[in-house]
C-alpha positions in Angstrom: 13.0 15.9 -24.1 12.0 15.1 -20.5 13.6 11.9 -19.1 11.4 8.8 -18.8 9.2 8.6 -15.7 7.8 5.7 -13.8 4.3 5.0 -12.9 4.6 3.6 -9.4 3.0 0.2 -8.7 -0.2 0.2 -6.7 0.0 0.3 -2.9 -0.7 -3.5 -2.7 2.4 -4.2 -4.7 4.5 -1.9 -2.5 3.1 -3.6 0.6 4.2 -6.9 -0.9 7.7 -5.6 -1.3 7.7 -4.5 2.4 6.5 -7.9 3.5 9.1 -9.5 1.4 11.9 -7.6 3.0 10.8 -8.8 6.5 10.3 -12.5 5.7 12.8 -13.2 2.9 15.5 -13.9 5.5 13.5 -17.0 6.5 12.8 -18.1 2.9 14.5 -21.0 1.2 15.2 -20.7 -2.5 13.0 -23.0 -4.5 14.9 -24.9 -7.2 11.7 -26.2 -8.7 10.5 -26.3 -12.2 10.3 -23.2 -14.3 7.2 -21.0 -14.3 5.8 -19.9 -17.7 3.7 -16.7 -17.7 1.9 -15.1 -20.6 0.3 -11.7 -20.9 -0.8 -8.8 -23.0 0.0 -5.1 -23.2 -3.3 -3.2 -23.3 -4.3 0.4 -23.4 -7.2 2.1 -21.6 -9.6 0.8 -24.3 -8.5 -2.8 -23.9 -6.8 -2.6 -27.3 -3.6 -4.5 -27.9 -0.4 -2.4 -27.9 2.2 -3.9 -30.2 6.0 -3.5 -30.3 6.4 -2.4 -26.6 9.5 -3.6 -24.8 8.4 -5.7 -21.8 10.9 -6.5 -19.0 10.8 -9.3 -16.4 12.2 -8.1 -13.0 13.3 -9.9 -9.9 13.3 -8.0 -6.6 15.0 -9.7 -3.6 17.0 -8.9 -0.5 20.2 -10.2 -2.0 19.6 -10.0 -5.7 17.5 -7.7 -7.9 17.3 -6.5 -11.4 16.0 -7.3 -14.9 16.0 -11.0 -15.9 14.7 -11.0 -19.4 13.0 -8.8 -22.0 10.9 -9.1 -25.1 8.6 -7.1 -27.3 4.9 -7.5 -27.5 3.6 -9.0 -30.7 0.8 -7.7 -33.0 -1.8 -8.8 -30.5 0.1 -7.2 -27.6 1.2 -10.7 -26.3 4.4 -11.6 -24.5 5.7 -14.6 -22.7 8.4 -15.3 -20.0 9.9 -18.3 -18.2 11.8 -18.2 -15.0 13.0 -20.5 -12.2 11.2 -19.1 -9.1 13.0 -18.3 -5.9 10.8 -17.9 -2.8 13.2 -15.2 -1.5 12.4 -13.0 -4.5 9.5 -11.0 -5.9 8.8 -11.0 -9.7 6.9 -8.5 -11.9 6.9 -7.2 -15.4 7.1 -3.7 -16.7 6.5 -1.9 -20.1 7.6 1.5 -21.1 5.0 3.5 -23.1 5.0 7.2 -24.1 8.1 7.7 -21.8 6.4 6.2 -18.7 7.2 2.8 -17.3 4.2 0.8 -16.0 4.3 -2.3 -13.8 2.2 -5.4 -13.6 0.8 -7.2 -10.5 3.3 -9.6 -8.8 3.9 -12.8 -10.7 3.5 -16.3 -9.2 6.3 -18.1 -7.5 4.5 -21.4 -7.0 4.8 -23.6 -10.1 1.7 -25.6 -9.1 -0.6 -22.6 -8.6 -3.2 -21.7 -11.3 -2.1 -18.8 -13.5 -4.2 -16.3 -15.4 -2.7 -14.2 -18.3 -1.2 -11.0 -17.2 -2.8 -7.7 -18.2 -0.1 -5.0 -18.3 -1.9 -1.7 -18.7 -0.3 1.3 -20.4 -1.9 4.8 -20.9 -1.5 7.9 -23.1 -0.3 11.0 -21.2 -1.5 14.5 -20.7 -0.4 17.4 -18.5 -4.1 18.2 -18.0 -5.4 14.8 -16.9 -7.7 15.4 -13.9 -6.2 14.5 -10.5 -7.9 15.2 -7.1 -7.3 14.5 -3.5 -9.3 11.5 -2.3 -8.8 11.9 1.5 -6.4 13.6 4.0 -5.4 12.7 7.5 -3.2 14.9 9.8 -1.7 14.1 13.2 -0.2 16.8 15.3 2.1 15.7 18.2 2.9 17.5 21.4 6.1 19.7 21.3 9.6 18.5 22.1 12.2 20.3 24.3 12.8 23.1 21.8 9.1 23.7 21.5 8.7 22.5 17.9 5.9 20.0 16.9 5.7 17.4 14.2 2.9 16.8 11.8 2.3 13.4 10.1 0.3 13.9 7.0 -1.4 11.0 5.0 -2.6 12.2 1.6 -4.5 10.0 -0.9 -4.6 11.4 -4.5 -6.6 9.9 -7.3 -6.4 9.9 -11.0 -9.9 8.8 -11.9 -9.5 9.1 -15.7 -7.9 7.0 -18.4 -4.8 9.1 -19.1 -1.6 9.4 -17.0 -0.9 12.9 -15.6 2.6 14.2 -16.5 4.4 17.4 -15.9 4.1 20.0 -18.7 7.8 20.5 -18.8 11.0 19.7 -16.8 10.8 22.7 -14.6 7.3 21.9 -13.1 5.7 19.0 -11.4 2.8 16.9 -12.6 0.6 18.1 -9.6 0.9 19.9 -6.3 -0.7 19.7 -2.9 -1.1 22.6 -0.4 0.8 22.1 2.9 -0.1 23.9 6.2 1.1 27.5 6.3 3.6 28.0 9.0 5.2 24.5 8.8 8.7 23.8 7.6 10.8 20.8 6.3 9.7 17.6 4.6 10.4 14.0 5.3 8.8 11.4 3.1 7.7 8.2 4.9 6.4 5.1 3.1 4.6 6.3 0.0 3.5 5.2 -3.5 5.7 7.9 -5.0 9.5 7.9 -4.6 10.9 10.5 -2.2 13.1 11.8 -5.1 9.9 12.8 -6.9 8.5 14.8 -4.0 9.7 18.2 -2.9 8.6 21.2 -0.9 8.3 24.6 -2.5 7.0 27.2 0.1 3.7 25.9 1.3 3.2 23.4 -1.5 4.2 19.8 -2.1 5.3 19.3 -5.7 4.9 15.9 -7.2 7.3 15.4 -10.1 6.3 11.7 -10.8 3.8 10.7 -13.4 0.4 9.8 -11.9 -1.2 6.9 -13.7 -5.0 6.1 -13.3 -5.7 4.9 -9.8 -4.9 6.0 -6.3 -1.5 7.0 -4.8 -0.8 7.2 -1.1 1.7 9.8 0.3 2.9 9.8 3.9 4.8 12.9 4.9 6.3 14.4 8.1 7.1 18.1 8.6 7.6 20.5 11.5 5.8 23.4 13.3 8.4 25.8 14.6 8.3 26.7 18.3 7.3 30.4 17.6 4.1 29.5 15.8 0.8 30.1 17.6 -1.3 28.5 14.8 -1.1 26.8 11.4 -3.6 26.9 8.5 -4.3 24.6 5.6 -6.3 25.7 2.6 -9.1 23.3 1.8 -9.8 23.7 -1.9 -12.4 20.9 -2.5 -15.8 20.3 -1.1 -16.5 16.7 -0.4 -13.0 15.9 0.9 -12.9 13.3 3.7 -10.7 14.9 6.5 -9.4 13.6 9.8 -7.3 15.5 12.3 -5.7 14.0 15.4 -4.0 16.2 18.0 -2.2 15.1 21.1 -2.4 18.3 23.2 -5.9 18.8 24.7 -5.7 22.6 24.4 -5.3 22.7 20.6 -8.3 24.2 18.9 -9.3 22.8 15.5 -11.8 24.3 13.1 -12.7 23.6 9.5 -16.0 23.6 7.5 -17.7 20.3 7.9 -15.6 18.5 10.6 -16.6 17.9 14.2 -15.1 16.3 17.3 -15.2 12.5 17.4 -14.0 9.7 19.7 -10.4 10.0 20.9 -7.8 7.7 19.3 -5.1 5.7 21.2 -1.9 5.3 19.3 1.4 4.0 20.8 -0.4 4.2 24.2 -0.9 7.9 23.8 -4.3 9.6 23.5 -5.2 11.9 20.6 -8.3 14.0 20.2 -9.9 13.5 16.8 -11.9 15.7 14.5 -13.5 14.1 11.4 -16.0 14.8 8.6 -16.4 15.8 5.0 -15.4 19.3 4.0 -18.6 21.1 3.1 -17.1 23.9 1.1 -13.7 25.4 0.2 -12.2 27.1 3.3 -9.5 26.7 5.8 -8.4 24.2 8.4 -7.0 26.1 11.3 -5.2 24.7 14.4 -4.6 27.2 17.2 -1.7 26.0 19.4 -1.2 26.4 23.2 2.1 27.4 24.8 5.0 25.1 25.4 4.3 21.7 26.9 7.6 19.9 26.3 7.9 16.1 25.9 11.1 14.0 25.6 12.5 14.1 22.0 13.1 10.3 22.0 9.5 9.6 22.9 8.4 11.8 20.0 10.6 10.0 17.6 9.1 6.6 18.7 5.6 8.0 18.4 6.1 9.4 14.9 7.4 6.0 13.8 4.4 4.3 15.3 2.0 6.8 13.8 3.5 6.2 10.3 3.0 2.5 10.7 -0.6 3.0 12.0 -1.6 5.4 9.2 -0.1 3.3 6.4 -1.8 0.2 7.7 -5.0 2.2 7.7 -6.1 0.9 11.1 -7.4 4.2 12.4 -9.5 5.3 9.5 -12.0 3.9 7.0 -12.3 5.1 3.5 -14.8 3.9 1.1 -12.9 3.9 -2.2 -14.8 4.7 -5.3 -14.4 2.2 -8.1 -11.8 2.9 -10.7 -12.8 3.3 -14.3 -12.3 0.0 -16.1 -10.8 -0.3 -19.5 -13.5 0.1 -22.1 -15.9 1.8 -19.7 
């Protein structure tokens, strides 16, 4: 039997955790009255799920872990009480069909209005449809050894009502093509744990369960100095695609994309190609010869690019509405 997997909280919840880590040092624990929260465990049809173990979690800079647990009743209901700490972040989780699902963040202000929590769980399938929602690539100029870095922002979407899982323990739940001719893999801030992402040849293997909704992956990998080009298979028409390159001499071609305004990131200019892929084909980047830049400057740039991409400041995506329970 495969070990239990986790359905990662939505990006907004992860952003909240990131914000917490920055500001919690200035927070003062609140020894106020207890907060009482109620909720229901529901499936994709908005039907109650009884007998599921629900756990209350606290996540903070100095303390984190489960605080309490209970089981949902016949109507899927559960209830928790906790003394809030403004230096902590609270949420609930429920394990269903081997997957652990998380709620939205819980309140920490005893005086704020509170609505019941809906903790959604889903059935699983190794054939649940998942597709790429958008892709954005940034190619930096080479460093002293002639190698380049690629920062790759991938948004995948499960638009159905069933969680996608791996068919067995030897394979992932889904895979994404990576540019041919690149090597290595570093996982930046993503909605999937770095332990659940690995590179196999020219593919990214996702081992984590993919619950309904969107997941954002931010990756970095390298282009060796001996490469004169890299190619990325584009398997889906209608995919929004953005490509930014720092070197003016790089040639970029793909079905459906065209040059656009340059983009300034970390005070460095990038040429940009953007558009919607018209048909399955190939993204091809033809590289010039060596134009070395200081390695420390590249490291600073990649960090800045990761922040810029995760913040979403340089692109706009119109997200399609998710299927609502019962629809």
